[in-house]
DOPALUM-109181 format. One record per residue: x negated, y negated, z negated of N, C-alpha, C in turn. Coordinates in steps of 0.02 Angstrom, whole numbers, plus 50000, padded with zeros to 5 digits. Each point is the difference from the previous one (the first is absolute). Example, Ala and Ser with C-alpha at 12.3 -4.5 7.8 and 13.67 -1.06 7.14 Angstrom:
DOPALUM-109181
493405028449610500454994150000499554994050000500184994750036499584994149997500394994549963
END
This chain:
DOPALUM-109181
499475006249999500604995449994499594992450013500114994250016499524993350000500144998349938499614995849993499934996649928500304992650046500314996549940500224993950005499254996350010499924992850033499494996749982500124992450011499624996149979499964994549999499374995950044500214992550006499534996150033499354998849966499235001150036499624996449971499704996250074499364994949950499864996650049499314999250007499795000650068499165000849984499934993250064499694994949959499624992150050499485003850041500004995850056499495003550051499694993050016499485000050041499544994150025499995001550075500284995850062499785002250052499984992950035499404998350011499794992050031500284998149949499724999549941500084993849934500794999950003500305003650027500874999349987500175005749946500234997449951500375003649962500635004850025500135004849991500735002950018500095005249930500725000950002500345004749976499975006850022499845005149985500275007150043500595002049932500185006850028500475003749951499765006949997499905002949963499945007649999500485003049935500235007250000500255001449971499665002249944500125000149929499585001549952500395006449971499825005049990500285005649976500004997749921500525001549963500045002649928500405007549977500184998449937500215007449999500864999450014500155005250005500605001450026500504997449961500604997050030500504995449981500565004050027500115006849977500465002850050500425001049913500954999250005500224999949950499935007749952499745000349932499975006349974500865001049982499965006849987500815002050004500194996449928499785000649932500164997049937500074993450025499614995950035500254992150016500504999850036500265003050055500465000050022500815001649947499815004249974500575003449937500134994149968499384996249967500164994649962500414992650047499775000350045500164994750049500865000550026500085005050013500735003050009500485001249940499845000549933500235000449929500104991549992499604995150007499954992049978500504997450039499905002650081500394998250050500845000649977500235007349985500565001449988500264996649931499604998049958500094996549940500424993550011499454997250049500084991650039500534998950037500255004850042500635001050033500535000849977500085005649935500455001149954500094992949939499584997749960500074997149951499834992550027499844997450058499854992850010500304998650058500465002650027500274997050065500224993049990500244999149940500114990650019499354995750005499395005249963499384994650000499824999450048499985006550048499825000750067500204993750048500835001249984500244996650051499654992349983500184996549945499964992249976499424997050009499335005649993499224998449983499785000350065500115003250066499785002550067499685005949982499805005449950499655004749982500095005450061499225001050014499975007750039499485004449967500215006549993499375003849956499395002250073499684997749977499275002550042499825006050003500145001250061499755009150010499395000349985499735006149966499315001649959499305000350072500265002250038499564998950069499784992350008500414997449987499944991950019499494997849930500465000649942499384996949955499285001750009499745008750001499465001950002499514996150080500514999050034499794997750051499624994149995500474994849958499604993949996499594998049954500035006649937499494998749953499385002050031499885003350048499525002050040499654994150028500424995950008499604994050016499844996149963499954999649938499634996549946499294999750022499574993549994499534999549988499455001949944500145009349977499695000949930499494996449965499555004250060499074998549999500084991549964500244996050041499784992749965500404998149919500625002050005500195001349915499705002049949499905007450019499705005249958499224996949973499914994450020499394997349971500144995849956500734994850000499824995549965500245001249934499814995549945500205001149915500644999250017500514995150006500454999249992500515002750066500465003949991500305002150064500864999049984500324994150052500664998749981500595001950046500335003249993500345003350047500984998949978500305000750049500644996850005500495002450041500475002449994500495004050038500834994749974500174995550054500374996349994500865004250022500414997149962500685003550017499905007049987499705003049951499665006550007500495006850002500714996949976500215006849991499945006149948499865004450046499665006649954499344998650010499504997250012499344997549991499725005250028500245003150092499825002750018499224999350030499854996050008499314998850034499454998349922500214998149954499595001149937499955007949982500455002750015500045007049982499455004350043500154997550072499565001650052499264998649992499844994749966499464997349996499635004749945500365002149975499785007249928499965004550024500245002150064500035009650015499614997450057499884995550045499314999550050499494997549970500074994449953499254995949991499955001549933499835003949972500055000749920499484995949964499454999650038499564995249954500114991650006500394998450052500344994750018500444998949940500425003549993500645000649963499614998249933499575003449961499774999049955499514995649986499714996650053499664994249965500284995149992500595000350050500384992850038500594997249928500144993250003500614998249955500525000350059500645002549981500525001850057500554997349960500384996150055500544997650003500485001150027500865000549979500554999150047500364995649972500194995450039500754996349988500505003150035500565001349968500765002250001500344994149977500795000650058500394996449961500545003049961500125004650003500715005049996499695003149928500364999649946499835002549945500195008449997500655000550038500055008849998499365005550040499844994750047499285004350042499454999249937499994994849975499595000149935500035006049950500605000949975499915004649950499905005850027500195002950063500035003950024499125001650004499444996150016499485000850022499825000749919500084997249951499645001549937500075008049990500535002150001499905008549999499595004350050499724998350048499405002750030499414998249959499555005550021499414999449994499424995450031500094995949994499644994950060499314997049974499805002949950499384995749977500064993249964499595000049938500094995449960499594994250028499615001050027499774991950050500244996350065500745002049986500484998450055500514995149946499874992450006500504996349970500614998250055500705001249979500434998050031500444992449976500134995750040500024993949997500974999050034500214996149942500755000450031500174993550022499924998650079500094993749994500144999250093500564994350030499894998450075499464999350016499475003850061499375000650006500014991850035500404997450032500074993850043499974995349968500045000349923500164993749962499455000349935499635006650004499675000949930499204998350011499824996549939499304995550015499625003349959499545004150031499495001549947499304998850000499805000849928499254994149993499445004650016499975004550060499445004150013500285000450081499345001950027500045001550077499825008249999500015001450058500095008050016499305002650054499585003850006499725002850054500185003750031500645002349990500315005650053500974999449982500274998850047501044999750000500095005550035500395004650000500265005050035500455003449986500605000050038500635003550006500474998150057500715001750000500454998250040500554994249974499954995850032500424993749948500825000450049500294999049955500804999150033500244995950057500225003650052500264997850057500624997549997500144993750024500704997950020499974990749990500654999350030500044991249972500404999149959499764996949942500395000249941500644992449990500645003949987500434995950013500415004249946500584997249975500605002749960500655003050059499954995450054500385003350076499895008149994500455003650002500195007250023499745002750046499824994550064499585002150077499285001149973499784996749942499185001949989499975005249958499265004250000499985004249944499614996749924499804996350002499644998249941500574993949952500295003549951500294993549960499824994949946499734994250030499774994649980500294995649976500254997549936500404991750011499644993350034500364996150014499734994950031499364996349994500174998849902499694996749970499155003249993500055007150004499375003450023499665000150054500504999950056499734997150067499714993450003500154996149968499984993750033499294997349939499805004149964499395000649962499475004350038500145006350046499705002250039499604996450055500574995750025499834996850045499464990750004500034998849936499634997049971499325002949995499995006449964499395001650011499385001050022500465003550049499615003650079500054996050041499374996450039499974997650044500145002750074499885008150011500155003350040500655000450019500544997549970500675002549976500354995650066500275003650031500374996750062500375003350040500834995550010500725003850029500105003949965500185007250004500355006349975499485003849977499734998649968499255000949978500065007749955499745003550026499865007749943499425001349963500305001449945499744998849935499195004650006499905003550052499465003349985499234994550025500364995550041499684994649999499664995349959500555000449949499644995449945499605003749947500225007750003499465004849955499425000650031500004998750056499235000550045499734993049985500284994449985499594993150003499815001149916500495000449963499925000549947499265004749977499975005450031499365004549983499534997450023500004997550055499244997150025500004994749961500244995949959499794992349961499735004349921500315006649987499705004049936499465003650014499885000850057499235002550008499474996649982499435003649985499434995449982499565001050081499604994750006499635000050045499745006050019500125002650071499545007150021500575005549971500444998549980500455005149982500635001350061500325007649976500355001050064500545002049952500484999650057500575001950022500375005250041500425004749968500095005850044500955000649996500434998250029500514999750005500415005650067500395004649995500435001050050500604995250008500214998250061500414993849991500215000550070500664997350013500285000350065499504997750071500115002350049499314995850047500514994450047500674997149955500234994050032499594992449998499585000049958499594994449992499575000050044500005005750047499314999750052500304995250066500614998949997500254997650062500684993249990500495001049940500504995049996499744995149956500464994650060499854993949988499974998649902500455002049985499834998949908499425001149951499675004350059499345000149959499584996850037500144995650035499264994850029499574999549943500314993849949499624998549943499485005949954500275005250008499725004049969499505004150031499975000350071499535003650037499374993649992500304992649999499364996149995499774999549937500245001249959499744999749927499585008349998500065004450028499645006450016499214998450014500104995650054499394999250045499634995849979500124995449947499804994849968499675000949934500265005649980499735002849932499425008549993500075000450063499345007449995500135003450057499905007150005500135004350057500535003449975500365002050060500595003450021499895005150033500195005749980499985007950027500795002449992500165000750060500695001850035500155006950004500135006749974499905004850001500815004650030500014999350052500935002150044500165007649962500625000149951500195007549987500365001850032500544993750034500695000850052500775002949946500335003750035500864999449989500185004549951499505005449984500205004549972499725002349924499744996649950499654999349951500515003149945500674992950007500515002649944500565001650029500055002950050500605003950027500115005549957500475002349969500924998250022500164992749954499535000149951500154995049949500024993350038499634996750060500054994450008499744998850078500234997450036499954997950078499594995650010499325001649987499454993050005499275001550024499804994650028499385001950047499534996849976499395006449948499664994849936499164999850049499704997049960499105000349995499824997949942499275003549990499694998149960499624994449989500134995149977499314992349981499515001449961499435001050040499534997749963499744997949980499984993549954499704992250003499304999149949499524996150020499584999349967499814992449995500064997849945500084993449973499354997950031499594995450047499354999349988499984994550068499444995249982499884995150039499645001950071499715006849977499395002050068500555002050044500675003149977500345003550043500754994950030499934994350001500524995650027500284999850077500484998850013500085003450078500055004550025499765006849954499735005950013500725004550006500075003350048500845002950024499625006850016500215005949960499865005750042500885004249997499985003350059500735004050002499755005950016500365005349977499655007849997500735003449987500035006950020500475004150004499985005449972500265002449958499845007449951500545006050042499685004550043500565005550029499245006149989500455006250008499805005549986499275001149964500104995649921499555001349950499264995650017500294995850053499354996850007500274991550016499444994849997499944993450015499814999850051500374994150039499724998550052499974994250003499454993850035499944995749991500164997550083500684994749983500274998050096499734992649981499814996049987499814993950011499584996249938499494995850025499744995249937500054992850046500184996949929499904991750037499844997149932499414996850030499574997449926500204992850020500284995550023500444993750015500745001049983500255003049966500865001550007500174991549950500534997750009500154994149980500585000649990500455005649980500595001649990500465001250066499864999850038500445001850066500395007249981500485000950036500275006849985499575006150023500155005049978499475006749994500325004850048499955002150071500265004350050499385005950016500225004250036499565005350008499864998850064499505004750032499804998950081500065008950018500434999850069499835007250034499694996450076499955005750031499654997950086500684997250017500645001549992500704997950023499894991849987499905000849933500084992049978499294993950034499715003150001499324997850044500264997250075500185004850015500164998350082500644996150016500605002549955500494993350033499734993949975499644997349936499634994749965499484996250061499565005550034499574998350042500294996250084500515003950010500444999150065500424992149988500245000049956500684993949961499504994250007500234994850020499724993150012500314995449952500535004649962500494994449967500265002249926500344996749957500365002749940500744997950013500345003749974500864999050007500094991249980499454999749905500104992649998499754994550054499655002850046499814994450046500584996350053500445006550022500594998250042500574998849972500055001249932500765000949974499854997249927500684994849977500044998049934500365006949970500005003149936500415004749974500364997049948500565002949998500584998149953500225005949984500325000049940500355002749964500834999649991500525004550014500705000250010499974995949907500814995950001500244998249923500005007049967499945000249924500185005349961500505001149995500245004349941500785000549962500184994849964499644995249953500164997549953500244992050048499604998050034500194995150036500565000250054499995006950013500815003250048500664999149962499805003549942500634998449942500154994649990499554994449994500184992249972500204995250056499905003650049500014994050060500864999050001500304995050000500714999650011500254999050098499765001150028500004999750084500325008649998499505004449963500155007150003500605002949969500245003850025500645004349958499895007550005500205004249954500135006450009500545004350012500514993050013500605003750014500015001250086500455002650040499915000450058500544996350036499664993650035500544994150024500335003150046500684994849991500445003650037500044998750070499654993250040499844998350044499145002850014500065005950026499375002549983499474996050061500414999550060499544997750053499544994749978500104996049984499704993349937499445002849969499805005449969499735000249975499525008050009499304998349963499555005850029499815003749936499715006050005499805002549945499305001449984499854999049927499355000849983499715006350003499435001350053499675003549997499335001149953500035008049992499285001249957499615006550029499515003149958499615004450040500355003650036500575002149954500235006750043500334999250070500004993550037500244998350046499495001050054499385000349986499304999350045499765008950007499994999050063499655006850025499444998150042499475004950026499454998050025500414998350077499964995150025499994996850076500934998349991500305001949940500704998050002500484996049927500304995650022500394996049940500635003750000500515003849943500504999949991500374995149984500534997450033500224994449998500955000649965499755004749942500595000649956499964998849943500485000649947499954996349928499895004849965499415001049979499755005749948499914996949901500274993150038499674993949922500644998949951500605000050054500464996249969500014995349978499654993650033499864995049999500184997250069500404992650002500174996650053499794992750010499944996550043499854992050004500284998750068500384993950005500254995850044499384998750049500235001850067499384998650056499774993049982500204995249994499994994649991499614995949938499865005849957499544997649942499465004749998499815004750042499405004149998499314996949996500114994150056499134995949991500174995349921500475002149960500024996049919499385005349975500245005650025499575006049967499275000050032499954999750042499244999650023500034998450086499614995349992500074996150086499865006450069499455004149967499665003650059500635005750021500395000049950500575006750015500464998050059500004992450037500214998450055499645002650054499595003650008499485000050045499765008650022499885001450060499765005849997499345003049975499975003749973499285000149957499905008349982499275001550001499905007249973500045000949935500445005049976499945001649920499695006649997499864999849934499525005949982500285001649932500035007349984500165003249937499455000149937500144997449957499485000549954499705007249956500425003650021499845008349961499955003350077499615003649994499775006050060500515004849996500325001550082500355005350011499785006949986500335004549988499725007249991499495003749994499914997950080499175002250003499414996349991500204995649967499314994249989500044996050057500584999150049499974994950051500294992449980499884994250008500064994050006500775000750055500464996649978500614998050049500124993150018499844999750057500134992650027500594998450058500204995050005500385000150064500204991550001500154997950048500324992850028500754998749973500174996049966500684997549987500354997250043500205001750059500054995650061500754997149979500435000949964500594998249980499964994649916499464999649997499944995649946500474999049959499945006249948500385001549951499604995849921500394999949952499674999549939499845006049954499574999849975499505005049975499994998149911499925006349959499874998949925499505007149998499764999549943499675005649953499445000750040499625004150010499195004350024500184999550059499734994650050500014998350057499504993450036499535002250036499534993949996500394997950076499664991950013500214997050082499474998350013499765000650063499514998450027500104993550051499754995849992500204993550027499474996850040499944999850058499264997550050499884994949974499254998849978499764992750017499734995050058500134996349986499784993750058499354997549985499465004250057499454996549964499615004750060499315000450001499414999950064499965008650011500265000949934499825011050015500665000350034500404998249992500625002750016500094998850102499444993850000500204997750076499375006050030499775001349969499335005550025500385007150001500435000649943500175007549972500245002650062500595000150035500215002250069500565006349983499885002549937500525006849993500544998349975500825003150037500484995449979500145003249943500584999449954500335001749958500355007949989500185001950049500075007350027499405005749998499484997950038499425003250003499844999349920500064996349968499744999049922500295003949969500475001650011500725004449943499785008650054499905000650055499645007050022499355000849942499534996450025499615000649958500055002549902500284996349989500204998449914500315007449987500255002650043500605006350009499485006250016499434999250010499505005150031499815003149947499585007650031499855004549972499174996949984499794995550020499344996149987500014997249944500454996349983500194995149959500045002649929500655009050028500235003649929499185002449965499435000650038499545002849990499624995749957499844994550048499644995549979500154995449922500765000349975500174999949948499785005149951500155004750015499865006849970499205001449973499604999550046499404998549990499674994949957500344995450001499664991749970500125000449927500705002449999500294999249940500205006649953499805003350031500125008449958500815001049985500055001449949500594999549967500104994649932499724994650014499694997149930500964995549996500284999150068500814996649965500295003650054500804999449994500305003250060500474994150029499574993650009500444996650031499244994150018500344994150059499534996950016500004990249964499565001049984500144992049961499774995550048500204993549998499814993650050499415001650023499445000849939499294998450023499845005750043500125007849991500055003450056500244999250066500594999249998500374997450074499424994950036499814995049963499754993050015499265002450038499725005349971499295000250010499935007350055500745002750012499785004250042499884998950080499525003150013499744999450065500354999650081500144993950025500425000450043499474999850074500355003650045499674998750069500444996950037499454995850067500664997650042500035005350069500094996850039500185007150062499565004050030499634996850003499435004250023499725005349967500034996749927499755004349958500365005949969500684997450001500445006749989499955005750058499974996450055499965008150047499275002350008499604996949953499285002649996500075005249933500484997249951500025004749941500415006850016500404997750071500495006050010499795005950047499224997050015499555004450052499685005549963499884996849934499785005249960500435008349978499445003849985500315006250000500625000549943500435004550020500705001049951499715002749931500494995949974499785001149921500175007249959
END
């Protein structure tokens, strides 16, 4: 059986230029032992049965044992073991899986370290005290995002909660508005509908000592979504960032979430350094190294994505403005819109949404139940009165973008983007018709490009992703179609 391995760095000098190469450094086997697997299953059963409300309200995910061991194997143990004082922290520790994992995998580090866990839920803490976890682990009851310790840490490791904090039933983490406002004031990376795991990353980096290490398993969404642009900038300015892609299956069937391991080194020597890696078949493979990262979105490269990008002279955002349809709260509160079927239906138009949009087809039926007078339509959005391309926010069943031209100029709501031609020099030179652009957007070439570029990180397109999509002129589109069948 293959051993799990971890990245080791070797510095080489070639023509006076330093480069970093990667080798796979063999460590002891991290295959899950039967007794560890049994402990994991027992604890998971207890959490699932006894702490259901805590799991739901606090965004708790029980980490598979192999992931715990994999992450512990990323610790730079040699660096810490020679230190006199070693401080280790697991935030939102739950059942202290990572601290216990250090005890199991790195007993000398466990013995020499001062270990701390922070947990907000008293019921979880009460259960944790019944376990034989070691006298040198100190469990602190507090909200980690509001906790103010008087020390910093060499190593912070764990699995922070995931979710947007709100009392609304639509969001998983139940946080009152007063606490949420405190979070917003405390965290410089907070932006838009921020997911709390981003605040956990910021807080942890601030608690690290210089040359300290942060190892978190988190959703991959921070790599590409606009809500995390401040977090990406924060990461690149404070040290070196390694992202190890694990994919969408780690937490199934408990949760549908694509995750990565963030391995961060707080060091002025590695600011603006980004390493993108992938863990597959018990091996870590380096995908890309960027020593000038400024917080841009983090994407993957394949032969196909490079081909598309090398041929296309434009990005979609060069040619089109991208707008999004009014959302449901705006529609509900608009006095021009009614839910009652109008008596004189010929004077009204139905509001369309994503269900009305197929690849190269708009279905002009009322699936939403909302109506608006034809004369009031432009009050909702001025561009509803002109033919234009509409694009679905979510991917269709096989991962395809759905685009069509709304020739009949209907009003829309919900998860639909609207592409409006810009009047600029780019458009004069572009030369591709909207019909040809729709053909391209619905093609297998774009489907594969998006899949290769973003993997399974999200199941919908953000405005930034759409605007950054390579776009060919007419001659370039013909050149793409001449390439081998996909």
